[in-house]
C-alpha positions in Angstrom: -48.0 27.4 59.9 -48.7 28.2 56.2 -51.6 27.1 54.2 -49.4 25.0 51.9 -48.5 22.8 54.9 -52.2 22.0 55.5 -52.9 21.3 51.8 -53.6 17.8 50.5 -54.0 16.4 47.0 -56.2 13.4 46.1 -56.5 11.8 42.7 -59.4 9.6 41.7 -59.4 7.3 38.7 -62.5 5.3 37.8 -63.0 3.9 34.3 -62.8 7.1 32.1 -63.2 9.5 35.0 -60.0 11.1 36.3 -60.2 13.9 38.9 -57.7 15.6 41.1 -58.6 17.6 44.1 -56.3 19.9 46.0 -56.8 22.2 49.0 -57.3 21.9 52.7 -58.8 18.6 54.1 -62.3 20.0 54.4 -62.4 21.4 50.9 -61.1 18.2 49.4 -63.4 16.0 51.4 -66.4 18.1 50.3 -65.3 17.9 46.7 -64.8 14.1 46.8 -68.2 13.7 48.5 -69.9 15.9 45.9 -68.2 13.8 43.1 -69.5 10.6 44.5 -73.0 11.9 45.1 -73.2 13.2 41.5 -71.3 10.3 39.9 -72.7 7.5 41.9 -76.1 8.6 43.3 -77.1 5.0 43.7 -74.4 4.6 46.3 -76.2 6.9 48.8 -79.5 5.1 48.1 -77.9 1.7 48.5 -76.3 2.6 51.8 -79.7 3.6 53.2 -81.2 0.3 52.1 -78.4 -2.1 53.3 -79.0 -4.3 56.3 -76.1 -3.8 58.6 -75.4 -5.7 61.8 -74.0 -3.7 64.7 -72.2 -6.5 66.5 -71.7 -4.5 69.6 -75.4 -3.7 69.9 -76.3 -7.3 69.1 -74.0 -8.6 71.8 -75.6 -6.2 74.3 -79.1 -7.3 73.2 -78.1 -11.0 73.7 -76.8 -10.6 77.3 -78.3 -13.2 79.6 -79.7 -15.1 76.6 -76.6 -16.3 74.7 -73.1 -16.9 76.1 -69.8 -17.8 74.4 -67.0 -19.7 76.0 -63.9 -21.6 74.8 -66.1 -24.7 74.8 -68.5 -23.0 72.3 -71.8 -21.2 72.4 -74.5 -21.7 75.0 -78.2 -20.6 75.3 -78.9 -19.3 78.7 -82.6 -18.8 78.2 -84.8 -21.3 79.8 -85.6 -23.9 77.1 -89.1 -24.5 78.4 -90.0 -20.9 77.8 -88.9 -20.9 74.1 -90.6 -22.2 71.0 -88.6 -24.6 68.8 -88.1 -21.9 66.2 -86.8 -19.4 68.8 -84.4 -22.0 70.2 -83.1 -22.9 66.7 -82.8 -19.2 65.8 -80.8 -18.5 69.0 -78.4 -21.4 68.3 -77.8 -20.1 64.8 -77.4 -16.6 66.2 -74.9 -17.9 68.8 -72.8 -19.6 66.1 -72.9 -16.4 64.0 -71.7 -14.3 66.9 -69.1 -16.8 67.9 -67.7 -16.7 64.3 -67.9 -12.9 64.1 -66.0 -12.6 67.3 -63.3 -15.1 66.2 -64.2 -17.7 68.7 -65.6 -20.2 66.2 -64.2 -21.2 62.8 -67.6 -21.2 61.1 -71.1 -19.9 61.6 -72.7 -22.9 60.0 -74.2 -25.8 62.0 -75.2 -29.3 60.9 -78.8 -30.4 61.1 -77.6 -33.2 63.5 -76.0 -30.6 65.8 -79.2 -28.5 65.8 -81.3 -31.6 66.5 -79.1 -32.4 69.5 -79.4 -28.8 70.7 -83.1 -28.7 70.2 -83.6 -32.1 71.8 -86.3 -33.1 69.4 -86.5 -35.9 66.8 -85.1 -35.5 63.3 -88.5 -34.9 61.7 -89.5 -32.0 64.0 -86.0 -30.5 63.7 -86.1 -30.7 59.9 -89.6 -29.2 59.8 -88.5 -26.3 62.0 -85.3 -25.7 60.1 -87.3 -25.7 56.9 -89.6 -23.0 58.3 -86.6 -20.8 59.2 -85.2 -21.3 55.6 -88.6 -20.6 54.1 -89.0 -17.3 56.0 -85.3 -16.4 55.1 -84.1 -16.4 58.7 -81.7 -19.2 57.9 -80.0 -20.6 54.8 -78.6 -23.9 53.8 -74.9 -23.9 52.9 -73.1 -25.8 50.1 -71.9 -28.3 52.6 -75.4 -29.1 53.9 -75.2 -27.0 57.0 -77.3 -24.2 58.2 -76.5 -20.6 59.1 -78.4 -17.5 60.0 -78.9 -14.9 57.2 -78.2 -11.2 57.7 -82.0 -10.7 57.4 -82.4 -13.3 60.1 -80.0 -11.5 62.5 -82.0 -8.3 61.9 -85.3 -10.0 62.5 -84.1 -11.8 65.6 -82.7 -8.6 67.0 -85.8 -6.6 66.2 -88.5 -9.1 67.1 -87.4 -12.4 68.7 -84.9 -11.1 71.3 -87.4 -8.6 72.8 -90.1 -11.4 73.0 -87.6 -13.8 74.7 -86.6 -11.1 77.2 -90.2 -10.5 78.0 -90.8 -14.2 78.6 -87.7 -14.4 80.8 -88.5 -11.2 82.7 -85.2 -9.5 81.6 
């Protein structure tokens, strides 16, 4: 096989910048990578700072705590071992996961649904949801529903799930 058969050419156009790279895949990849690191150094910094949800790891972390079925999400954790905020966070997380996995059309839940899931009166539910919104675990949507934030998913995965597992002896 000759070297020409292994050669690729990549052309990049961005605003006034126009570059063409030719060579073997490794050379071209290194050249493109160098261009982006020189041209857009903030890209590398931004990638290190971005909160990313690893859905596969999250699902593993939620085993025996959250379940999804065709009927919808379910919290498997014993309700009497959870605080109200933990319970609401788990419900919001369950809806998020159901939506991410294509089992639910939306990751947003109405205050009334959350109240029914929590099993408390409207005032307690509103207060607890307000606390989740205040600490940026949850956010209110334009249609007056609530959903978990990316920061909320990160915090629940890092702090709340291990605490719940310890309470449940998992």
